[in-house]
N, C-alpha and C positions, 0 to 999 in steps of 0.2 A: 459539361456537365463533365465533374474530376470525376476520377476511377474510385471506384467504394473505398478500397485501400487506402486513399488519399486525402482520406475523410477521420477528423481528429476524432468524431463521433463513433465511428467505429471501431478503432484502437477502445474509445471508453468502455464500451460497452463490453468487448473481448478483457477489458482489465477486469472490470464487474464481475464477470462470469468466472472467470479464472481465479479470482476473490473470492468467491463463493466456493470454487471448487478446494480449494485453497484451506478451507475453515472445515468443509468436512474429512477431507484426506488427513488431515493434521490433529483432527481430534481422534480418531481411528489411531493413526499414529503414534500419539501421544500416550495409548492406555497404555502400555505396560512400562516403560520409559521414561526416564528424566526429561524435564521440558527441554531444559538445556541444550541436551546433547542432542536433543530431538532436533534445535533449532541448527544447530553445526553438523547435521547431516543435512539438512536440507541446504544449509549456505553451501557446502562443497557439489551439491547437485546445480544448486544455481551456478557455481563456480565452472564447473565443467559443460554446460549448456554454453552458458556464454561466450567460454573459448572456443567452442566446436563452432559457436554460430559467428564469431569475429574472424577466423579461419574460412570457413567457405565463404564468405561475401568479402572476404581481404580487408576488412574494417580495422586489423593492428593498429596503433598509433604507436609515436614514441612519446615518452611521458612529455619531455621538451614541447611537445605541440599543446601542453596541458598551462596554462596561466598561473600564475598563485594565485590568484584572487579566487579562479573558477576551483582549482586544485584546493584551496580550502575550503569552499563550501562543496566540492565532492566528497571532502572529506568530512566535514558536518553533518550533510547527509548521511552519508555510509554510518556514522558513528548513530543518528537518529533513528535510521532503518533498522540498526541491531539491535537499539533499544527494544523498539517497536517490536517486532518479530522473539525477542527475550521474552516481554509482556505479553505477547499474545498467544503465544504456547504457553506459556505458564496459567494464565486464563484459561484457556481450552483445557487441559489439563483438569484445572479445578469445576471448572462450570461448564453449563451446555453447551453447544454451540452456535442452538439459535439464540439464546440471551446474548453471547461474548461474541458474537459477530455485527448487533446491531449498536451496543456501544463503539464497537471499535472504529464503526462507522462514522461517531460524531466527531471522527478526523474532519469529515465534509464541513461540519459545521465551524470547526479548528481551521481549517484553510481558507474557509471565507472571509475569516474573524484576522486573520495570520495576515493573508492578500493586501486587505482593504487597511490594515496598520502597518506593514511592512512592505508592500510594494505599490502601493497606492492605487490598487486597483478599486473598482465602482461597481456596486450591483445595483439594480434598480429596487424599488419598491419590491416590485414583484418577484425578485431574486430573493432579496433577506425573505419576503413572506415564502421561499421554497426552505431555504436552509431553518427558517422556525420550523416550518412542517418536518423536514428531514428529520431535528434534534427530537422534537416532540413525540415522532413515528419509533426512533430509534430508542427513547427513555420507556414508551408505553411497548414496546414489543419485547424489552429486556426488563420490566419490574415486572410485567404481566397484569398493568392495573387494569 
């Protein structure tokens, strides 16, 4: 049996928990400042924490160890992350966290679609039913229908 922290499911649950806290903390944090500046502050915190983590774990690597293909996709991922954060903080500033977060979680539906289209990943019928339920649930929570 593999150790608990070696399970992707545990890390995914931790990610979900921290994402939930992100919504709550961010909603409070953007109350009296611009959403773009709030995103900047959050990014500085993330950079500092990651620099500390890399230092403690001796995880620093030279940029030369990153292949051009990996580098390109990491840059694209960074741009997508930045755009997502900017949009998320703007939405939180304008709307209720309990309604913004479910719409943000439609990313789960989009990941399933994009993974099937671009990565050739296959979901079972049960998997697609789950994706449909996530999408339906997100819309129901966000719209109050």
